[in-house]
VOVEX-592429 format. One record per residue (C-alpha): residue in three letters; x, y, z. Coordinates in steps of 0.25 Angstrom, whole numbers, plus 5000, padded with zeros to 4 digits. Layout:
BEGIN
AlaXYZ ...
% end
This chain:
BEGIN
Met500050005000 Asn501250105001 Pro501250134988 Ile499850184988 Leu499850245002 Gln501050334993 Gly500150384983 Ala500250274974 Arg498950224964 Ala498650084967 Ser498350044952 Asp499850094952 Leu500349994961 Glu499449874954 Ser500149764947 Glu500249614943 Thr500049574958 Leu499249704965 Asp497949744963 Phe497249854971 Lys495649834972 Glu494449914977 Glu493149854983 Arg492149864975 Glu490449884980 Ser490149754981 Leu490949634988 Lys490649544978 Gly491249644967 Thr492649654977 Leu492649514980 Asp492549484964 Leu493449604961 Ile494649534972 Ala494349394966 Asp494549454952 Ala495949524956 Val496249384963 Val496049294951 Cys496949394942 Leu498149394952 Ala498049254955 Asn498149214940 Ser499449294939 Glu500549304950 Gly499549344961 Gly499749464970 Thr498849554978 Ile497449644977 Val497449754989 Val495749774989 Gly495449914993 Val496250004983 Ala495850104974 Asp496750084963 Lys496650214956 Met496850294969 Pro498050354972 Gly498750334987 Thr497950325000 Ala496650364993 Ala496650224986 Leu496650144999 Ile495050114999 Gly494949995008 Val493749895006 Ser492549875015 Ser492349785027 Lys491549675018 Leu492649645010 Thr493649565019 Arg494749485020 Arg493749335020 Val492849395010 Val493949425000 Val494549295002 Ser493249215001 Gly492949314989 Val493949294981 Tyr493949124983 Glu492549124978 Arg492849204966 Thr494049144961 Arg494048994954 Pro494848914960 Gly494649004972 Leu495749064977 Ser495849104991 Val496749224993 Pro497349295007 Val496849425008 Gln497449535019 Glu496749675025 His497649785026 Val497049925030 Val497950055026 Lys497550185030 Gly496350135035 His495950055023 Arg495549915023 Leu496249855011 Leu496249695007 Val497549645001 Val497249504991 Thr498449434991 Val498349334977 Pro499249234975 Val499549154962 Gly498549064959 Ala498948924960 Thr498048894948 Leu497149004940 Tyr495949074944 Ser494749134939 Asn493649214945 Ala492149154947 Arg491849194934 Gly492949124927 Thr493849244923 Ala495249214926 Thr496149344925 Arg497549374928 Arg498449484933 Val499249574920 Gly499949684923 Thr498949744934 Ser497649704926 Cys497049564926 Gln496849514914 Pro496049384907 Phe496749254910 Leu496649194898 Pro496649024896 Glu498149034889 Gln498649104900 Gln498049024910 Arg498948914904 Gln500048974905 Ala499749024919 Leu499648874925 Ser500648824916 Ala501648944923 Arg501148894936 Gly501548754935 His500048694933 Tyr500148664918 Asp501448624912 Trp501148614897 Ser502648554896 Ala502548444905 Glu501348374898 Pro501248244891 Ala501848274875 Gly501048144868 Thr502348074865 Lys503347994871 Lys504448014860 Tyr505848104861 Ala506948134853 Glu508248054856 Glu508948174851 Glu508348274859 Met508448164872 Ala510148174869 Arg509848314870 Val509248314884 Arg510548224888 Arg511448314882 Leu510848424890 Leu510748344903 Arg511948334903 Ala512448474901 Ala511448504913 Gly512348404921 Arg511248294924 Asn512148194916 Glu511648074924 Leu510148094919 Ala510748134905 Glu511247984904 Arg509947914909 Asp508847864899 Ser507947954891 Ile506747904898 Thr507347954912 Ile507848084907 Leu506548114901 Arg505848084915 Asp506848174922 Leu506548284914 Arg505048264915 Leu505048244901 Thr504148114899 Arg502848084908 Ser502847954917 Asn502347884904 Gly503447924895 Glu502748024887 Leu503548144886 Thr502948284892 Arg502848414883 Ala504248474889 Gly504848334884 Leu504248324870 Leu504848474869 Leu506048424874 Ile506148304867 Gly505348264859 Glu505348224845 Glu505148344834 Glu503848264829 Asp503148254842 Leu503348404845 Arg502748444833 Asn501448364836 Leu501348374851 Val501948524852 Pro501548584837 Thr501848724844 Tyr503348694847 Gly504448754839 Tyr505348844838 Ser505948954826 Tyr507149034823 Gln507849124814 Tyr508649214814 Arg508549374806 Pro509649444804 Phe508749554809 Pro507249564815 Gly506449564802 Ala507549514792 Glu507249374785 Ala507649274794 Thr509149204790 Ala508949094799 Arg507649014802 Phe507248884809 Arg505948824814 Ala505948704822 Ala505348614832 Arg506448534838 Pro506348494852 Leu506548594861 Leu507948584866 Ala508448554853 Gly507548704848 Val508048774859 Glu509648734855 Gln509148754839 Ala508648904842 Ile509848934852 Asp510848884841 Ala510148974830 Val510249104838 Asp511849054842 Thr512149044827 Arg511949194825 Arg512449234839 Ser513249354837 Ile514549364848 Arg515549454853 Pro516549414861 Leu516749504873 Asn518149504881 Leu518149514897 Ala519149544907 Gly520049414911 Gly519949364896 Val518449324898 Gln517649334885 Leu516149344884 Gln515349314871 Leu514349434869 Gln513149384860 Asp512049454854 Tyr511149324860 Pro511849274871 Lys511649104870 Glu511249084882 Ala510149194883 Val509649154870 Arg509649004875 Glu508649034888 Leu507849114879 Val507649004869 Val507348914879 Asn506248984887 Ala505649014873 Phe505548864872 Val505248824886 His504248924888 Arg503448934876 Asp501948914878 Tyr501948754869 Gln500448794868 Leu500348904859 Pro500948894844 Gly502248964841 Ser503648924840 Val504848974849 Asp505549084838 Val506749134840 Glu507349264831 Gln508649314831 Ser509349434823 Glu510449524827 Glu509449624833 Gln508649514842 Leu508349374845 Lys506949344847 Ile506349234855 Thr504749204854 Ser504049094859 Pro502549064860 Gly501749104873 Gly501749204882 Leu502849214895 Val502549124906 Phe501349174914 Gly501649264924 Val502949294917 Thr503049444909 Thr503949494901 Gly504149594913 Asn504549484924 Ile505049384914 Leu506349384921 Ser505949384936 His504849294934 Pro504949164941 Ser505049044932 Thr503649004926 Pro503848904914 Arg502548864904 Asn503248734902 Arg503648694916 Leu504248544912 Leu504948604900 Leu505648704907 Glu506048594919 Ala506548514907 Val507448624902 Thr507948684913 Ala508548534916 Leu509148514904 Gln509648664907 Val509348714891 Ala509148844899 Glu509248914912 Arg508448844923 Ala506848884925 Gly506749034926 Gln508149084923 Gly508149084907 Ile507649234906 Asp508649264919 Arg509849204910 Ala509449254897 Tyr509449404903 Arg510849374910 Phe511449314897 Leu510949424889 Leu511349534900 Gln512649484904 Gly512949494887 Gly512649634887 Lys511349614881 Lys509849664886 Pro508949564891 Pro507849484883 Ile506749564879 Phe505349464882 Thr503949504877 Ser502749434880 Ala501549404871 Asp500249314876 Glu500749204866 Thr502449234864 Val503649274871 Glu504849334864 Val506149384870 Leu507149454862 Val508549464864 Pro509049604858 Gly510149574848 Gly511749634848 Ile512949594857 Gly512749624870 Asn513549764875 Asp514949714877 Ala515149824890 Phe514149774897 Ala514349614896 Arg515849644897 Phe515449724912 Val514449614918 Asn515249494915 Gly516549574920 Gly516249514933 Leu515149594939 Pro515149584956 Asp514249494962 Gly513949424950 Leu512949524944 Gly513549484931 Ala512449364932 Asp511349464940 Ile510149494930 Glu509749614937 Ala511149674937 Leu511449644924 Leu510049724921 Val510549844929 Leu511849864922 Asp511049854909 Ala510049964912 Leu511250044918 Cys511950044905 Thr510850104897 Thr510250194909 Arg510950274919 Ser510150234931 Ile509250134937 Asp508250094949 Ala507549984954 Ala506250024946 Ala507050024932 Met507549904936 Ala506349834942 Pro505849804927 Leu507149754921 Phe507349654934 Gln505849614932 Arg505749654949 Ser505149734957 Pro506049884960 Ala506249824974 Glu507049714968 Ala507649774957 Gln508249864969 Val508849754975 Thr509549704960 Leu510049864960 Asp510649844976 Arg511349724970 Thr511949784959 Tyr512349914967 Lys513049844977 Ser513849774966 Ala514249924962 Leu513749914948 Ile512650024952 Glu512550144961 Pro511250214966 Thr511350374962 Lys511650464972 Arg510150534971 Thr509350394973 Ser510450324980 Ser509550324995 Lys508250294989 Pro507650154989 Phe507750124973 Pro509150214969 Arg509550244954 Tyr510650164950 Val511750204940 Leu513150114936 Thr514350134945 Thr515650194938 Ser516250054938 Ala514749984930 Leu514750094922 Thr516350094917 Gly516149954917 Leu514949934908 Gly515550044899 Leu515050054886 Ala513649974891 Val513150104897 Arg512550184886 Tyr512450314894 His513750384900 Arg513950444915 Arg515250414918 Met515550534921 Ala514650544934 Asp515150394938 Gly516550444938 Ala517050344926 Asp517350444917 Asp517850554928 Lys518950464931 Val519450424916 Ile519450574916 Gln520250604928 His521350504924 Leu521450554911 Arg521650694917 Glu522650634925 Tyr523350524915 Asp523050584900 His522650444897 Ile521950314901 Thr521950164897 Asn521150054898 Gln521949984909 Thr521750124917 Leu520250124915 Arg520349994921 Arg520950024932 Leu520150144935 Phe518650074933 Asp519249924937 Ile518649864924 Asp519149784914 Val519949804900 Phe518649804890 Thr517749884900 Ala518849994900 Arg518849974886 Asp517349994883 Met517850134895 Leu518650174885 Arg517950164873 Asp516750244880 Leu517650354885 Gln518250374871 Ala516750374863 Arg516450494873 Gly517650554868 Leu518350544883 Leu519550474879 Val520250444867 Lys520950334863 Val522750344860 Gly523350224855 Thr522850104847 Arg522849994856 Gly523449904868 Pro524049954882 Gly524550094875 Val523050134873 Arg522750254880 Tyr521450354880 Val521750514883 Arg520650614884 Gly519550624873 Pro518850744867 Thr517750744877 Phe518750724889 Pro518350844900 Gly519250954901 Lys520550954892 Ala520650934879 Tyr520850794874 Arg522350724870 Ser522450624858 
% end
């Protein structure tokens, strides 16, 4: 209630899990209203309903309370009688500023619910939308009540070639003992057959024969095409329906064949391979498309590659409860649970719930932007922007960030954001982390303690300060930063002061001044030259020096 007491409107505070209601003139009308709201939340993520608040009025004027006839017992029994199946919800009473409010806590439904009239709704944003049969099927699947992939497939035949592939994957996963067992034992262990020897649909997808796949899962298939740029004629393409494990490898290999690579040297003789489409990220996204697609809808997994982007499209919207705004942070809710379990056991991709995390991590570590997800009712599309990643960013994050931050997705997102904007705060980062501002602040605190960011002087005492890059991080990121504020942070000042004292500077000097590696110092020198602060004297090797350039403050530059 604090935000309302401070002047906020209740309507501005409503969310997918919070709703405010006013009491109606009749008791029946009020109970119908509450029951409908309970059904709506129970069919989604659950939440809270506060009764006795006018959602359009600001501040304490919104607290109108409820009448004495609307008791906790009346609401509990009224909701139970008006929901199908009957749903019992806890109700608490609170008195705020002299007004009695009722707070109804709605759990995530153990099943799906409708009101007494048979109408089912679900919460979408801040409104209740019709809950269509197809959406209900997806919700039951996401909640573990139904698993299409665990149903019998209608055949006992499997392809020996695919069984050999399963054995190879088991050995690679360190499960040698199981890999040496007979095929029936392996299939039972992975739950790819039922007790009578019949394949499950997961089994059919993984090790079935292509003819059976076409006949028993006619919606299965995948395609690949390469275009020099979006909209151009494809110069390479195929459409196939090989079993899933083979199909995943075929699609990944097709992307890999046309991948652009640039080597990047790090300190200590370590070399990275910067890629336009990092293979590890592509694997996670392709596997995700195959495993989580809706096999009861027509369509195929389609991979389209160009120099500008990689696009992966799969049938079926995002799994119930998952949105483009929470796909990174939402707990794993597989559509095809048994299929995912088998793929995870074979280590075709990362374990359940972490594939998207890994795709984010590999792209950011390679100096690229995160994947972009879009979802409609019947398709999910993920885009990976083309081009080799930013080498200055990749060098910095792979060069030994403190406290394991090089593998911390949220810390990488902080650094990525600060390469394009001068300052950030928890409110700005929360949507990128797909968490609340309070949770985002925890990440910012962790990154601050690692000396990568610091609060601005004007906001340092606030609960949610604004942060900028520290001088060392700014220097280390070098040309990855798209704006120039080094004068304010002191990096330029150090260089200018050194030249005023010694008349020249070298790569080695910069490394000592800022505790950076040779490559970061090189990028910094290039930046200083581009801005005219320095000019190069000498051609190459240790004899190369840099002296005052045309924009050097004070005395005219010397050549």
